[in-house]
ZAMARGU-4260 file (C-alpha; in steps of 0.2 Angstrom, whole numbers, plus 5000, padded with zeros to 4 digits):
<rodrens>
0) 4784/4888/4987 | 4789/4890/4969 | 4794/4908/4963 | 4778/4908/4951 | 4767/4904/4966
5) 4773/4919/4976 | 4769/4938/4972 | 4777/4949/4983 | 4780/4969/4983 | 4762/4971/4973
10) 4758/4990/4974 | 4738/4987/4971 | 4730/4971/4976 | 4714/4973/4967 | 4723/4977/4951
15) 4733/4959/4954 | 4717/4952/4959 | 4707/4958/4943 | 4721/4953/4932 | 4722/4935/4940
20) 4702/4934/4939 | 4702/4939/4922 | 4715/4926/4914 | 4705/4913/4924 | 4688/4918/4916
25) 4695/4918/4899 | 4702/4900/4904 | 4684/4895/4911 | 4675/4901/4895 | 4689/4891/4885
30) 4684/4874/4895 | 4665/4878/4895 | 4665/4878/4877 | 4676/4862/4875 | 4666/4854/4887
35) 4651/4858/4879 | 4659/4850/4863 | 4663/4836/4870 | 4646/4832/4878 | 4639/4834/4860
40) 4653/4821/4853 | 4648/4808/4867 | 4631/4810/4861 | 4634/4808/4843 | 4646/4793/4848
45) 4632/4785/4857 | 4620/4787/4841 | 4632/4779/4830 | 4635/4766/4843 | 4617/4761/4843
50) 4616/4763/4824 | 4630/4753/4822 | 4625/4739/4832 | 4607/4737/4823 | 4615/4736/4808
55) 4629/4724/4814 | 4615/4712/4821 | 4614/4706/4804 | 4631/4703/4803 | 4636/4695/4820
60) 4654/4690/4814 | 4657/4710/4813 | 4651/4714/4829 | 4669/4716/4836 | 4669/4732/4827
65) 4658/4741/4839 | 4673/4741/4851 | 4679/4756/4840 | 4665/4767/4844 | 4663/4761/4861
70) 4681/4766/4865 | 4680/4782/4856 | 4666/4785/4869 | 4674/4781/4883 | 4689/4791/4880
75) 4677/4806/4876 | 4669/4802/4894 | 4685/4801/4903 | 4691/4818/4893 | 4674/4826/4898
80) 4675/4821/4916 | 4692/4829/4916 | 4685/4844/4909 | 4672/4846/4922 | 4683/4845/4936
85) 4694/4856/4930 | 4680/4868/4928 | 4674/4864/4945 | 4691/4867/4953 | 4694/4885/4942
90) 4678/4890/4948 | 4683/4891/4965 | 4698/4901/4962 | 4687/4912/4953 | 4676/4914/4967
95) 4693/4917/4979 | 4697/4932/4968 | 4679/4939/4965 | 4679/4941/4985 | 4695/4949/4985
100) 4690/4963/4974 | 4673/4963/4983 | 4684/4967/4999 | 4695/4979/4990 | 4678/4989/4984
105) 4669/4986/5001 | 4656/4976/4994 | 4661/4961/5005 | 4647/4962/5020 | 4635/4947/5021
110) 4647/4938/5008 | 4658/4927/5021 | 4659/4918/5037 | 4651/4928/5050 | 4656/4919/5065
115) 4639/4922/5075 | 4643/4906/5084 | 4657/4913/5094 | 4648/4928/5101 | 4647/4929/5119
120) 4635/4942/5126 | 4645/4942/5143 | 4663/4945/5135 | 4670/4962/5137 | 4671/4970/5121
125) 4665/4957/5107 | 4648/4962/5104 | 4652/4982/5107 | 4665/4982/5095 | 4655/4971/5083
130) 4668/4957/5082 | 4656/4945/5075 | 4640/4944/5064 | 4635/4952/5048 | 4648/4966/5041
135) 4659/4963/5056 | 4676/4962/5059 | 4678/4942/5059 | 4669/4942/5042 | 4682/4954/5035
140) 4695/4944/5040 | 4690/4925/5039 | 4696/4915/5024 | 4698/4900/5034 | 4694/4882/5024
145) 4693/4873/5042 | 4682/4876/5057 | 4699/4873/5066 | 4705/4890/5057 | 4690/4898/5060
150) 4690/4893/5079 | 4709/4899/5081 | 4705/4916/5073 | 4689/4920/5083 | 4700/4915/5099
155) 4713/4928/5096 | 4701/4940/5092 | 4694/4937/5109 | 4710/4937/5120 | 4725/4947/5119
160) 4742/4939/5115 | 4758/4942/5124 | 4770/4953/5115 | 4783/4940/5111 | 4769/4929/5102
165) 4762/4944/5094 | 4779/4947/5087 | 4781/4930/5081 | 4764/4931/5071 | 4772/4947/5063
170) 4786/4938/5056 | 4773/4925/5050 | 4761/4937/5043 | 4776/4947/5034 | 4780/4929/5027
175) 4762/4925/5022 | 4756/4942/5016 | 4764/4938/4997 | 4760/4921/4995 | 4742/4924/4984
180) 4743/4908/4976 | 4744/4900/4991 | 4729/4908/4998 | 4720/4903/4982 | 4724/4883/4985
185) 4719/4886/5003 | 4703/4893/4998 | 4700/4880/4984 | 4703/4865/4996 | 4683/4865/5000
190) 4666/4872/4995 | 4662/4878/5013 | 4668/4876/5030 | 4649/4875/5038 | 4649/4855/5035
195) 4667/4853/5037 | 4678/4844/5050 | 4671/4847/5068 | 4689/4850/5077 | 4683/4845/5095
200) 4673/4830/5090 | 4687/4823/5079 | 4700/4826/5093 | 4689/4819/5106 | 4686/4803/5094
205) 4706/4802/5092 | 4709/4801/5110 | 4695/4790/5117 | 4696/4771/5118 | 4689/4761/5103
210) 4671/4755/5106 | 4673/4737/5097 | 4690/4734/5107 | 4687/4714/5110 | 4700/4705/5102
215) 4688/4690/5102 | 4674/4701/5093 | 4685/4705/5079 | 4690/4687/5078 | 4672/4679/5078
220) 4667/4694/5066 | 4681/4689/5053 | 4679/4671/5055 | 4660/4672/5051 | 4663/4683/5037
225) 4676/4670/5030 | 4663/4654/5032 | 4650/4664/5025 | 4661/4666/5007 | 4667/4649/5009
230) 4648/4644/5010 | 4643/4653/4996 | 4658/4646/4986 | 4653/4629/4991 | 4636/4630/4985
235) 4643/4638/4969 | 4654/4624/4964 | 4647/4609/4974 | 4628/4612/4975 | 4630/4613/4996
240) 4616/4625/4998 | 4611/4618/5016 | 4630/4623/5022 | 4627/4639/5013 | 4610/4643/5021
245) 4615/4637/5039 | 4630/4648/5038 | 4619/4664/5032 | 4606/4660/5048 | 4621/4660/5059
250) 4628/4676/5053 | 4611/4685/5053 | 4609/4678/5071 | 4626/4687/5076 | 4622/4703/5067
255) 4606/4703/5075 | 4614/4702/5093 | 4629/4714/5088 | 4621/4727/5076 | 4618/4740/5089
260) 4637/4741/5095 | 4642/4741/5077 | 4631/4756/5072 | 4637/4766/5088 | 4654/4764/5084
265) 4652/4767/5064 | 4640/4783/5068 | 4652/4791/5081 | 4665/4788/5067 | 4654/4797/5055
270) 4650/4811/5065 | 4668/4816/5070 | 4674/4813/5051 | 4667/4825/5039 | 4677/4831/5025
275) 4691/4825/5030 | 4700/4829/5012 | 4699/4848/5016 | 4710/4844/5031 | 4723/4832/5023
280) 4724/4846/5009 | 4728/4861/5023 | 4740/4849/5030 | 4749/4844/5014 | 4751/4864/5010
285) 4759/4868/5026 | 4772/4852/5024 | 4776/4859/5008 | 4777/4877/5010 | 4794/4884/5009
290) 4793/4898/5024 | 4806/4909/5031 | 4797/4914/5047 | 4801/4905/5063 | 4783/4904/5069
295) 4778/4895/5052 | 4794/4883/5054 | 4787/4879/5072 | 4770/4873/5065 | 4779/4864/5052
300) 4789/4855/5065 | 4775/4851/5075 | 4765/4843/5060 | 4780/4833/5055 | 4784/4815/5060
305) 4798/4804/5055 | 4787/4788/5053 | 4772/4795/5044 | 4765/4810/5034 | 4750/4817/5042
310) 4741/4822/5026 | 4744/4804/5022 | 4737/4798/5038 | 4721/4809/5037 | 4717/4802/5018
315) 4721/4784/5023 | 4704/4788/5037 | 4696/4797/5024 | 4695/4780/5012 | 4690/4771/5026
320) 4676/4783/5030 | 4670/4782/5013 | 4671/4764/5014 | 4660/4764/5029 | 4648/4777/5023
325) 4644/4765/5006 | 4635/4753/5021 | 4621/4764/5017 | 4617/4758/4999 | 4603/4747/4998
330) 4613/4732/4992 | 4627/4733/5004 | 4616/4733/5017 | 4609/4715/5012 | 4629/4711/5011
335) 4632/4720/5026 | 4620/4707/5037 | 4630/4693/5032 | 4648/4699/5029 | 4649/4712/5042
340) 4654/4726/5031 | 4653/4740/5042 | 4659/4732/5057 | 4676/4727/5047 | 4677/4746/5041
345) 4675/4750/5060 | 4689/4739/5064 | 4699/4748/5052 | 4694/4765/5057 | 4698/4763/5077
350) 4714/4753/5070 | 4719/4770/5063 | 4712/4777/5080 | 4725/4769/5089 | 4739/4772/5078
355) 4737/4790/5076 | 4722/4797/5086 | 4734/4806/5101 | 4740/4816/5088 | 4725/4823/5081
360) 4722/4837/5092 | 4738/4843/5088 | 4736/4842/5069 | 4721/4851/5071 | 4730/4866/5082
365) 4743/4867/5069 | 4730/4868/5054 | 4719/4882/5064 | 4735/4892/5069 | 4742/4891/5050
370) 4725/4897/5044 | 4722/4911/5056 | 4739/4916/5051 | 4735/4916/5033 | 4719/4925/5035
375) 4728/4938/5043 | 4741/4939/5030 | 4727/4942/5017 | 4721/4955/5026 | 4739/4962/5028
380) 4741/4961/5006 | 4724/4968/5005 | 4727/4985/5015 | 4745/4990/5012 | 4742/5005/5019
385) 4738/4998/5038 | 4754/4996/5049 | 4760/4984/5060 | 4759/4992/5079 | 4774/4995/5091
390) 4773/4988/5109 | 4782/4995/5124 | 4782/4987/5140 | 4779/5001/5152 | 4761/5006/5151
395) 4747/5010/5151 | 4749/5018/5135 | 4738/5019/5119 | 4745/5032/5106 | 4740/5032/5088
400) 4742/5044/5073 | 4730/5044/5059 | 4718/5031/5067 | 4701/5025/5060 | 4689/5011/5060
405) 4695/4997/5050 | 4677/4992/5044 | 4674/5009/5035 | 4679/5011/5017 | 4695/5018/5017
410) 4691/5032/5005 | 4678/5040/5017 | 4686/5036/5033 | 4690/5051/5043 | 4708/5049/5054
415) 4711/5056/5070 | 4725/5057/5083 | 4723/5049/5101 | 4735/5047/5114 | 4731/5040/5132
420) 4744/5036/5144 | 4760/5046/5153 | 4749/5052/5165 | 4733/5055/5154 | 4721/5042/5158
425) 4704/5048/5153 | 4695/5058/5139 | 4677/5064/5141 | 4673/5064/5123 | 4656/5075/5120
430) 4648/5080/5104 | 4631/5081/5096 | 4622/5066/5087 | 4628/5057/5072 | 4644/5067/5074
435) 4657/5052/5076 | 4658/5048/5096 | 4654/5030/5095 | 4662/5027/5079 | 4678/5035/5086
440) 4677/5025/5102 | 4675/5008/5093 | 4690/5013/5082 | 4700/5013/5096 | 4693/4998/5103
445) 4694/4987/5087 | 4712/4993/5082 | 4718/4988/5100 | 4709/4970/5097 | 4718/4970/5079
450) 4735/4975/5087 | 4734/4962/5100 | 4729/4947/5089 | 4744/4951/5079 | 4737/4961/5065
455) 4739/4976/5057 | 4729/4992/5062 | 4720/5004/5052 | 4733/5020/5057 | 4749/5029/5051
460) 4757/5022/5067 | 4751/5015/5084 | 4762/5013/5099 | 4754/5004/5115 | 4756/4993/5129
465) 4747/4976/5133 | 4730/4982/5137 | 4714/4972/5143 | 4699/4980/5133 | 4682/4983/5140
470) 4668/4990/5131 | 4651/4997/5136 | 4644/5003/5119 | 4630/4992/5114 | 4621/4988/5130
475) 4604/4977/5127 | 4591/4976/5140 | 4582/4958/5141 | 4563/4956/5141 | 4565/4938/5143
480) 4579/4939/5156 | 4569/4952/5166 | 4585/4965/5165 | 4583/4983/5162 | 4596/4992/5151
485) 4602/5001/5167 | 4605/4984/5176 | 4613/4976/5160 | 4624/4992/5159 | 4630/4992/5177
490) 4635/4974/5175 | 4644/4977/5161 | 4655/4991/5169 | 4656/4978/5184 | 4665/4968/5172
495) 4678/4982/5166 | 4680/4985/5186 | 4684/4965/5190 | 4697/4968/5174 | 4706/4982/5181
500) 4711/4971/5197 | 4721/4960/5186 | 4740/4961/5180 | 4735/4970/5163 | 4731/4988/5163
505) 4711/4990/5157 | 4708/5002/5140 | 4689/5006/5145 | 4679/5012/5133 | 4661/5018/5138
510) 4649/5026/5126 | 4634/5036/5134 | 4638/5031/5152 | 4622/5028/5164 | 4611/5035/5151
515) 4596/5026/5159 | 4596/5037/5175 | 4594/5054/5179 | 4606/5067/5178 | 4613/5069/5194
520) 4615/5051/5198 | 4623/5050/5181 | 4635/5061/5184 | 4642/5056/5203 | 4639/5038/5195
525) 4651/5041/5180 | 4662/5050/5193 | 4663/5034/5204 | 4667/5023/5190 | 4680/5031/5181
530) 4689/5038/5197 | 4689/5017/5202 | 4695/5013/5186 | 4710/5026/5185 | 4715/5023/5202
535) 4718/5005/5198 | 4729/5010/5183 | 4716/5010/5170 | 4714/5022/5155 | 4699/5025/5143
540) 4687/5036/5134 | 4668/5041/5140 | 4658/5050/5128 | 4643/5058/5133 | 4628/5071/5126
545) 4627/5077/5145 | 4639/5092/5147 | 4638/5090/5166 | 4650/5077/5164 | 4663/5089/5156
550) 4666/5094/5173 | 4674/5078/5178 | 4693/5081/5171 | 4692/5098/5181 | 4691/5085/5197
555) 4705/5074/5191 | 4721/5083/5193 | 4727/5082/5175 | 4723/5065/5173 | 4710/5069/5162
560) 4705/5080/5146 | 4689/5086/5137 | 4688/5083/5118 | 4674/5084/5107 | 4667/5082/5088
565) 4656/5095/5082 | 4645/5100/5065 | 4640/5113/5056 | 4625/5120/5048 | 4624/5126/5032
570) 4609/5129/5021 | 4599/5120/5034 | 4609/5106/5033 | 4619/5099/5046 | 4638/5096/5040
575) 4652/5085/5051 | 4669/5084/5049 | 4672/5070/5059 | 4688/5077/5066 | 4693/5077/5086
580) 4695/5093/5093 | 4701/5098/5111 | 4689/5105/5123 | 4670/5104/5126 | 4657/5104/5112
585) 4649/5122/5111 | 4634/5116/5098 | 4620/5104/5100 | 4609/5097/5085 | 4596/5087/5092
590) 4581/5100/5088 | 4589/5102/5070 | 4588/5083/5067 | 4571/5085/5072 | 4566/5097/5060
595) 4576/5089/5047 | 4563/5076/5046 | 4547/5085/5049 | 4546/5080/5066 | 4535/5093/5076
600) 4532/5103/5060 | 4513/5104/5064 | 4518/5111/5080 | 4528/5124/5074 | 4518/5130/5061
605) 4504/5134/5075
</rodrens>
């Protein structure tokens, strides 16, 4: 990576983005003006050429003069096309910086890839922590241009990495974070990932056996094609039309017999090989990158081969697929029936498959890993106040200073300190409605997920041990499945309990636990659940409106404490400071909230 392509030590990412965006817009305005002038010039030259042709019809010996305006038109056409391509490419770069500024100004929700297809309702925390969907963590992080990159980033969010791997990712993210121009080039490679390469389909195609593998079939098809061409030549030179007709009939019969297998092979190739130019572009960027992190060197080494360059191999396949797709042209359909054009393209593609197919899965994995690291590096660059967590071997431990939720606007977010571990296993969190309990619980969970996927966290400091996150925050009933909210919740709690039997301590996060049952059963059930989890070495937070649950810490021999959020009523308006405080909440605001929207006003008046 050249010096001018790397930007390091930038204090204000939004200012850098604005500067780059303004420069691109100025260049775009200039090129668009020149593009319009070239378009007008083409039209003018075309009219001049037509007028000159009409005049020169009376002076045939001077018709050669038409070569002058024709040549001028050709030059203008080339220049015009080049300008259009440059405008299109620059527009993608403009979009890259516009999206960066939107993220800096908290206008990003609903503008990126949301990752809905990765949401598994049975996952221990994905739905509860808003990992996927509109305004989700995935949408904020993801800048991948391939599905392989999206899938790798989603996998990292859904499963914690070992500490050694996390540290390796930290090194790679630190190396990549300043490479703004690299991320711009990566973004400019494709319009969208929605129609891009399907990693699993491409990898499976590369690993399976060719459909048209018979040598006799290939030889027969090739010989018949050559004979037909020779027959056409013989007809043109010597008038041997009968021979040409006979060979054509033979080839049509062969095509009729074999077209089903040819179509099957062709369609399987086309299905697996969408937008290969984007994949080739990413491979080329990785291969040409100048990196210092060991993790990035490892990716480069996995993608390098002594005998070939992966990006060149993918581009070769892309050209073959382009030839194959031309069979859909009406004119080519006629020729295909007698020359077997699609079959020959399949032969070429399957030859490529035999040579390079076994490497595809490794290439896609390397590309996905690089794009996921680049996405986390971009997030790191755009949030210079966030910090990398420190991991300790002995746990369980989650100790944060100045923690807040990464999806909240930084200027409005309120930071809190929280510590679990070293003997303290449970925080019972009480507080009135809208005071911030659920957001705080999610803040702990989302930052734990970010930390264990290798990303920086929204805190001034975070020290933690490896933890298996389990959450029960967003519990939904199912009318079609015949599942009540209470039953759905206890199934979620069973997931947490099962996780607590594993080798990694659990961080459990539970909002309004067992709210679907009566107060007595809720208290006794909560005691049962948290004691079971704590006895297995888990740590966590349970929030509640039911102050009876605040009695639980007194029964836990110092392993649990009460904390709360509170509100303040000023001029009949509720105010919240969103600051975590020790002890049990002393206020309630449900009636005031009801009155604030006029609920029950008629009854009060009576």
